[in-house]
N, C-alpha and C positions, 0 to 999 in steps of 0.2 A: 179116587177123590183125594181133592186137593183142598185140605182142612182148612190151610191159612186164605186161599180162596173164598171157600165158605163162609168163614166170619167174613169177610173183606164183601163179600157180597150180602151178607146178613145186616152189616155194619150201614154199607150202601144205600139199601132199601129202607130202612129206619129214616137214616138223614133225608131221602127223596121224600118219606110222607111226611114228617115235621116239616119238610120246605113247602108241599103243596098246601100242608095245615095254617101250623101256627108261621111261618113266614110269609104264606099268603095275607093271611088275617093279620098278624102283630106288626109286619113289615113294611110289606109290598101295598095294600091298599090304604094304609095310612098316608103312603109319601102322594099315591095317586088322586088321592080324595084332600092333601092340603092345598092352598091357595096363598101359601105362603112362599110355594114352590114353582118357580114356571112350566108351560105347558114340555118345552123340550128337555128340561130335566126329569119332570115323569116320565114321558118317554122313552128315554134312554133307563134310565133304572127299571120301568116296565119288560125291556128288553135284555137287561141284564139279568135283571132276575128268570127270564126264562132260556138266556144262554144254560144259566148254571143248572136251569130245569132239564135242557136237553142233555149236556153233559152228564148229569148224575142219574138218567133214566138210561142212559146208553151205556154208562160205565156199569152200573147194577145188573142189566141185564146182560154185557157179556162177562162180567164175573160168575154170574151165577152158571151158563155154558160152561166159563174154562172153569170151575172147581169142578163140574161132573164131566170133563175132559170133551167138552163141545167145543171145536174150533170155530163154529160159523163160517166165514169165507175166508178166515185167515190161515196161514202157510204158518206162522209164527205168533202162536199165542205169547209166546214169553216175552216178544217184543212189546205187542199191544198191551200185555200188563205191564213192565217195566213202563210205558207210556204213563197209563192211569196210574203208578204209584208215586211216577215223580210228579205230575200235575196235582194229584191229593196231597202229597207234603209240600208243595210249593206253595199250594192255598193256606196252608197253617204257618208257613215261615210268613206267610203276608200276614194273617190275620193277628200272627199272636203279637208282633209290635206294635203296630194296629191297637189293640185288646188294651196291652200295659202301658200305651203311651196317651190312650184317651184319659179325658175326665171323665170318666165311668166310673163311679165308687165298683169298688171286684169288677172291672172290664173285664180280667179275664175266664171268670165265671160267667157274668152275662154276656158274653160273647164266647160260647164254648162250642161254636162248630168246630174249632181246629182240633178237638179232641177226636172227632170222627174222621176230620182228615187225615189224621196221622194213624189212627188205627186202620183204615185203609192203605194208605200208602205202604206202610211198613209191614201189613199181612201182603199185599202184593210184592215187593223186592225180598222179604223170607221166601215166599215161595219159589224164589226163582234160585236159592241156593241148593 
């Protein structure tokens, strides 16, 4: 068993749960129900929300499998783990400057998802060492 990938899988699963509950209620629904935003931007946001849903679910499932040495159909779980780690760290590198430069008071704390992304990404990369 790879404990770093297990930690990444747990954190990714927690992020998924938060995405589908809090994210749906507090972020997606208000945007979709807003009459201040046009239909095309609303539908683009709807799509983007679920693109992230798919990515997080696939990542969580793969990380759970890889943590217990299950390779699914992959010849190299290391390459897939590297990709997952790079993607999640990239999400954090995008979100942190946006949060810091936003007019939101304590934006870095209120836009906290970067913490999950860093933990997942770092655990993935460290598991390869």
